Residue, then its C-alpha position, 0 to 999 in steps of 0.5 A: m500499500k502506498k503510504q501518504y508521506d515519502i518523509l516525516v520530519a520531527g523536531e523544532i520550527n523556527p524561523d531565521l532572521i539573518l543578518s548579512s555583511p562581509d566584515l561583519q564584527p558587532m561590538f556591545g558597549q551600544h555601538e551601532t553596526l550597519v549591515e548590508t541585508a537583513d532577511l526573515t526567512i525560514g530557520s530550523s534544521c527539521a523545517i529547512f530539511a523538509c523544504g528542501a526534501a519537498r522541493l526535490g519532489l518528495r512527499v513530506a509532512i512536518i511534526g513539531i510545536i510553536g506558539k500562537d505567534l506571528f513567528g508560527e504563523f510565519m513558519l506555517d505560511e512559508m512552509r505550505k508554499r513549498d509542499v510541505d504538509v503541516s496539518h500536524v503541527i502542534i499550535d500551543p498558545d501558552c509557548s512562543t515560537g523559538l527565534s534564530v538570529i544569524l550573523n552572517r559573514g558569507k563563509d562564517r556565521a555566528i547564531l542567537t537563539h531564542m529556544g521557545a517552543i524548539d523542545a517542546l516536542q515529545a515522543d508520544n505525540v508522533t503518533d502510531h497512526l502518523l507514522m503508518k502514514s510514512r516511508h521514512i522518519h527523519v530528526a535533526s538538532y537532537f541536542l536542542q530538543s530535550g523533550l524529544k530526546p529521552g524518548l527518541p530510541g523508542l519512536f525511531e524502535r516503533a518506527r522501524s516496527r511499522g516499516l520506516t526508515t529512520s535518519l538522524d542528523t544531531n547538529w553540534d552539541p553545544a554541551e560537547e559532550w555528545s552523549g546518548v548518539i552512539s546507542l541510538l545510531d543502532k536504531t537509525d539507518v541513515f546518519l548524516p553529520n558533517a565531518a567535525e560532528a563525526q569525529a567529535i561522536a566517534a572520538l577519532s581525529n580523521p573523518e574517514d575513520a570515524a565514518l566508518s567507525l560509526a557504519k558500524h552501529a548506524g546502516v549508513v553514515a554520509v559526512k558532509h565536508g564542505e569544500q572538500g565534499a562528502l563521503a559516506a561509509s557503510l559496512h561495505g566501505i566508503v566512498h567520496v565525492t568532490s563538491i560543486p564550484v559555486k559562489v557562496v552568499d551564505t552556508v545556512g541550512a545547506g547541510d539539511s538540503f544536502n541530507a534532503g537529497f542523500l535520502y531521495g536517493y536513499l529512499d529511491h534505492w540509488p547507489l550510494e556514490k550516487s546518493l552522496k553526489l546528489a547530496a553534495v549538488c544540493g548542499a552547494i547550490s543551496t548556498q547561492a541564496a541568502g537563507g536556507t530555503t531561497g536557493q535550494a534545488t529542483l530535482e532538474e537542477a540538481m540533476y544536471h550536475v550529478n549526470 
């Protein structure tokens, strides 16, 4: 039986306010710093990923918690425009929607985050009924989601027992402790860290060694490696792909677009190297416009660089 959704995304939903200038250096002491551009855009790893996957043509639903406020309404409207099903999003009038302020220099950025409802979703909010409508479940921002984190192993077990595959992008751990990840990877089909995250979690200094080590737990480990491209490891070995040359405007959400590309190939049963190439292309293309979703590629645009 065909499922209603290719991917169910569970996690945080919040906008980004992106302030950009090439030499941005804010100063305290009531010093006013001028910026070239200011953009209110779709933020949060989960929402940016959802939009990227939908842009590629996948049927995507998202579940998370927002407040009954302007930022929450903005996120719902913008995700609807990008064909993401938001009917399962929980609106809690007692919460405020989270917000990240991004100070962007192009190839580098600093992020200030108001948590709001970012950590409010719990595993029990993801019902078996919703899982049964889906082929795959994706979770990101693991360390920010204190409400979801304790129940996530059980959620992934429930999902897999109902025929779903699972994927995880932890993002960076602000505490740099990386606790709980290895045991969760045993219930994860696709793990999607960047090189620094993979090395920290595996406690190894080389991204290839880290990926191979982590692949003893997760089914496939696809590692983002910036301008050096990407690599992926499984029990069958390791593959590498190069990036494509692009003019970088900002890197917000590039990793989430990478994830969308990889999972498109994974769910369509592509060879590992081809899935990885699509991922790297989607990540690179997304950096050519401000914000995480503005520059996301269609499948046709991305495949031009893959074939």
